[in-house]
N, C-alpha and C positions, 0 to 999 in steps of 0.2 A: 902103301902105294901112294904115289904122287898123282895129283890130278893131271889130266892131259894138257899139254902145252898148247896154247892158242897160236895160230899162225900170225905172221905180221899183218896180213891183209885183214883178218877178222878183227884184230885189235883196233885197226884204223877205223873200220865201219862202226865199231862200238863207240868210239870217241866222238865220231860225227853225230851219232844218234843222241848221245848225252848232251852235246852242245845244242842241238835242235830243241830238245826237251827243256833245257834251261831258258832258251830264248822264248819259247811258247809260254812258260810259266811267268816269266817277267812281263810279257805283253798282256797276259790275262790280268795280273795284278794292277798293272798300269791302267788298263781299261776300266777296271772296277773303281779305281780311285778317281777317274776323270768323268765317269758316266753320271748324268743327273739322276736324282732320286725319283722313283715312280710317283705319279700324281696320286694324291690321296683322295678317295671319293668323298663328296660332301656328306656331312652327317645330317640328321633330321633337323637339328637346330638351324643349320644353314638354310635348309629348304624352307622351313617355317618362317624364317626371317622375311622372306618375300611372300610366300604363299599363304602366310597367316593373315594377310590383309584381306578383310571380307570383300573389299571392292576390286580386288585384283582380277583383271580379265586379260585374255590374250589379244594379240593384234587383230584377230578376226572377230573379237567381241565375245568369245566363249569364256564363261566363268571358270577360273582355275584356282580359286581360293580353297584352302583346306582349313577346316576347324581343328585346331590342334587338340582340343579337349575331346572332341568326338572321335578323332582318329586314335587317340590314346586309349579310349574306352572300347574300341573295336577289337575284333579277333586278331587283327594285324597290328595292334598297337605296339607290340614289342619288336616289330620288324623295322628295318631301315627302309627309307624311301627307295634307295637304290636296289633293294632286293627285288622290287617290281619294275622300276624304271632303270633297267640294267644299262642302258646306253649312257647313263650319267656317271657310271664308274670311271669312264675315261675322259670325262669333260674337264677341260683345263681353263675355260673362260666362262664367266658368269656376268650377266644372265646367260643361260644356256640357249641352245637353238630353240626356235619357236616350235618346231614340230618334233616330237619325240616318237620313238618306235612304239608300236602298240604293245601294251602289256600282255604277256603270255601267261595266263593263269595255269596253263598245263604244267608249268614247271613244278608246281606243288599239288595241283588238283587234276592229276592226269586222268583218273577214272571219270570224274565229272565232265571234263572237257571231251573225253572220248564219247560219252553218252550224248553230250550236246551236239557233237558233230554228226550224229545220226538223226537229229531232230529236224522238224519242219522249219524251225527258226534258222538253223545253220544252212539248210538247203536253200532257203529264200535269200540269204546273204550271198551264197555262192552264185546264184542266178543273176543277181543285180548288185552292183557296187553301191548303189543308192538305196538299197533295201532298208525298210523300217523295222525289219525283224529284230527281236530282242537279242541282246548280248548279255554276257555275265553281269556287267555293271548296271544294265537296265533293270534287272531284278534284284541284285544284291547291293546296289549302289557301289561307289568307288572307294571312298575313304572311311565310311562309317559302317562297314559290314559287321553285322552281329550274327551270332549263332541262331539257327532257325527256332530254337526253343526259347530264345530271349524275347520277351513280350514287346520289346521296342524294335525288333528286327522286321525288315520289309518282307521277309518270307515266313514270319510267324503266322500260325494258322488263322488268327483273327485278322491279320493285316494282308494276307496274301491276295484276297479278291481285289482290294484296292490297288495293290501293286500290279496285278494283271490288267486291271481296268484302265491303267494309264495308257495302254495301247488298245485293248479290246473294248474300251468304252469311248475312244476318241474317233469321232466321225471322219476326220481328215486321215488318220492312220488307217482306218478300216477301208476307206476308198483307195488310198495309195497302195495299200497292201493287198487289195482285191480279196478281202476276207469274206468269203461267201456266207458265213454264219451270221454276219452283221454284228450288232451291238449285243453280244452275249452277256456283257457285264450287267446291263439293266435287267435282262431276263433272269439271270441268276439271282440278282438282288431281291426280286419279287417272288422267288421260288421258295419251296418249303425248306430247302437247304440253306439258302441265303438268309431267310428270316431267322432260322435257328441259330445260325452263326453270328449274323450281324446284330440282331435284336435280343436274342436270348444268350449270346455268348457261349454257346455250346461247342467246345473244342472237338467233340466227336462228330459234329456235322460235317458233311462232305464239302470240301473246298475245291478249288481248281486242280491242285496237284493230286487230290484223292482219286480223281478220274483220269486225268491226263498224264500224271507222273511229274517228276521234278525237272530233270534235264533232258531225258530222252522222250520229248514230246513229239509224237509222230502224227502224220496225217491219217485221218480215219480210214483211208483206202489202203494204208500199209498193213499187211497181215500181222505185223508185230506191234501195232498200235494197241494201247489199252482200250481205246474207244472204237476199234474195228468192230464191225457188226458181229462177228463170231466171238469176240472177246468181251462184249458188254456184260453178259450175265456174270462172268467171273469178276469183272471190275465192280459191278454193283453188289455182287455177293460178298465182297470183302467186308462190307458193313451189314448188308441184308442177307446173312447166311441162311436163315430159315426160309426166306422167300426163294432164294436160289435153289434150295433143296426141293421145294414144292414145284418150282418151274421145271426143273430137270425131270421130275416124275410125270409131267404132263405131255400132251401131244406136241406142243410147241417146242419144248426142250428136247424131246426125242427127235424131232425133225431137224433141229439145229445140230444135234450130235451126229446126225447122219450126213451133215454137210449141205443141207438145203439152205441156199442163200436167201430164200424168201421167208424163212421161218421168223415170226415176230419175236423180238427181244424186248427188254425193258424199255428202251428209248422209243420203240414204236408205239407203245401205249401211253407211257408217261412223259414223252419228249425227252430232250437231252438237258436243257438248261432251265426251262420254265416248268419244273416239276411241281405239281399242286397236291394238296391233301386229297386222298381218295374219297373222303366223306363230303367233299364240297359238291353241291348240286351241279354247278357248271361243268365240273370235270366228269361227273357221272353221266351227264348228257352227251358230252363230247366223246367219251370213250366208246359210246354206242356207234358213233360214226366211224371211229377208228377201227372197230371190229368189222364194219361194213366195207372198208377198203380192201379187205381180203375175201371176206365172205359176202360177196355181192348178192348172190341169190338169197341168202338167209336174211340180210337186212331188208331186202324188198318184201319178203313175205312177213317179216316181223312188223314192218310199218303198216301192213294191211290189217293187223290184229288190233284188239282193244288196247293191249299193252303198248304197242307201237304208236298208236294214235295219241294216247295220253302223253307219252314222252315227247312226241313232236310238239305238243302244246307247252312243254317246259316243266312237266311234273315228273318226279321220280318215285312216287308212292306206289308204282306198279312195277312189275318184273322187268328188269333190264337183262342184258346178256349175262352179266356176272351173277345175277340173282339165281339163275337156273344152272348155268354151266360152271360157276365158280370163277375165281380170279386168276389163279396161277396154276393149280393142278387141274387143268382142263383135260377131260378124258372123253372118248367116244361113248355113246350109249351102250355099245356092245360090251364095254368093260364094266364088270360088276362094281368096281370102285367109284364109278362115275355117279355124279349127283342126279343124272337123268336116266340111269339104268332102271330096269323094271323093278328092281328090289328097293331103289331109293327114290324114285320119282315122286311117289306119294308124299313122303316126308319133305321133299323139296317144295312141293306145291303148298303143303300145310304151313310153311313158314309165313305165308300171307293168307292163305285160305284155310283157316284152322279147322273148319268142319268138312273139309274136302274128303270124299270117299274114293274108293278104287275107280268108280265110274267117272269121276271128275278128271282122272288122268287121261281119259280118252280124248280130251281136248288137245288139238294139235296147234301148238304155238307158232308153227311155221307152215300152216296150211297153205298150199299153193293152188289157187284157182286156175292156174294156167297149166298145171301138170295133171294130165288125165290118169296116168299110172299111179301116182302117189295119192291123189284125192279125187277119185272118179265122181263121187256124189257132188262135191263142191265144184268140180269142173263143169258138169252138166247143169247144175243149178245156176252157176254163173252165166253159162251160155244162154239158158232160158231167160234169165233176168235181163240180159243184154238185148236179146231179140225182142223181149216184151217191151222194154223201153223204146227200142227203135220202132216197133209197131205202133205203140201208143202215140209217140210224138209224130211219127210219119202220118198216121191216120188223121189226127187232129190238125196237123200242119196242112195237109192237103185239103181238109175240110175248111180251114180258115182261108186258104188261098183261093178256093173256089167260091166261097161265100163273100169274100171281099168285094169283087166287082159287082155282084148282084146287090149287095148292101148299098154300095155307092149309087147304083142306078135307082134303087128304090128311094133313097134319100132325096135325090134330085127330082124325082116324080112328085113326091109329097111337097117339096118346096114350090114346084110349079102350080100344083093344085091350090095351095094356100094363097099364092099370089093372085091367082085368077078368080078366086071365090069372092062374091059380093060381101061387103061388111055387114055385120049384124046391126039392126036399127038401134038397139040399146047399147051397143059398144061404142066407145070413143074412137074418133078418127085415129088412123095408124100413127100419124105424126104426133098427136097428143099422147098416145099410149107410149110412144118411144121416149117422149120427154119425161 
């Protein structure tokens, strides 16, 4: 069979299309031959040729020098400058423009930037264009970034407090940023955690990121914050696992688990940044007051007792709140596991009073002289003593008030009689006696 024959009209359009194709191909080849070559982005040596000068500053006076050796030793040392400063890839004139586009770390560190964008630092920057809130470079530096496990890194465990202190220890930044917590850097430095890290070099000691996180640092009022009231036991428990277990078994932990926002957590007793050793006398005395901020009626009755009076004088050789109730696993007296339950109260008292007997436990450490139902004997005894004192002082006060004018009159009478009496013959004259 022969192929179908094309009509004259079809062959004409086919020839026209072929001619157009040839013309297009010719134009394309000609354009490629005449187009200038694409600009080649500057390499690192080109950048360092200028920025390697230690004295180099911008027109605005900002230091823009880069230490080539330190950059080469950083985690970005194998990267090109234009990998971060992307707008230089199309630069055709040098020196380049004074102001470059902000480096976008999210191009490589997407997860870290996403977390940062949820932080209090990012929120502060969004609220004010002049915010002093930290950016990536403020914590990691710009051209000398090291891995967090590198001992020379700004985010290394031993160096992190100093890094955070650049802002949180600067009075000007604290004031400008309206940081309500104040100079937390100095508080941390003097705390048990700060001394363990800074003076003893213990890497396991809690630093800023241990409690606040790394990038997703949120305000304490944020339910997702690691330092939110409800989350503090879990945050502290990351290191103090045993204490967290004890706390959870007590009345305070149970109240928190039920959603009670007033339930005390670690920071309520130990503070947030200025955490002290629990065996320091000053802390043991202060924590009594902390207990009293919630248990107001108990602290008042405790202060009325011998134990309370002695601690008010600055001594801790007597029973404090924790001595009887425990520190973390605090339970009501009705719970047989409690240190003040009927089964265990004697052994609790014997920690100090070794010869204590069952009768000794009848002593009420929170006896309330104002509560007739709880302590009727003490209530009426207190009333009797009060009225007795009022009666005694009232009677003798009235006696003194009535006697005073009569005493004054008697004194004046005696002075008049002495002045009018004739002098004794053997006595010297009054003037001579006075001399």
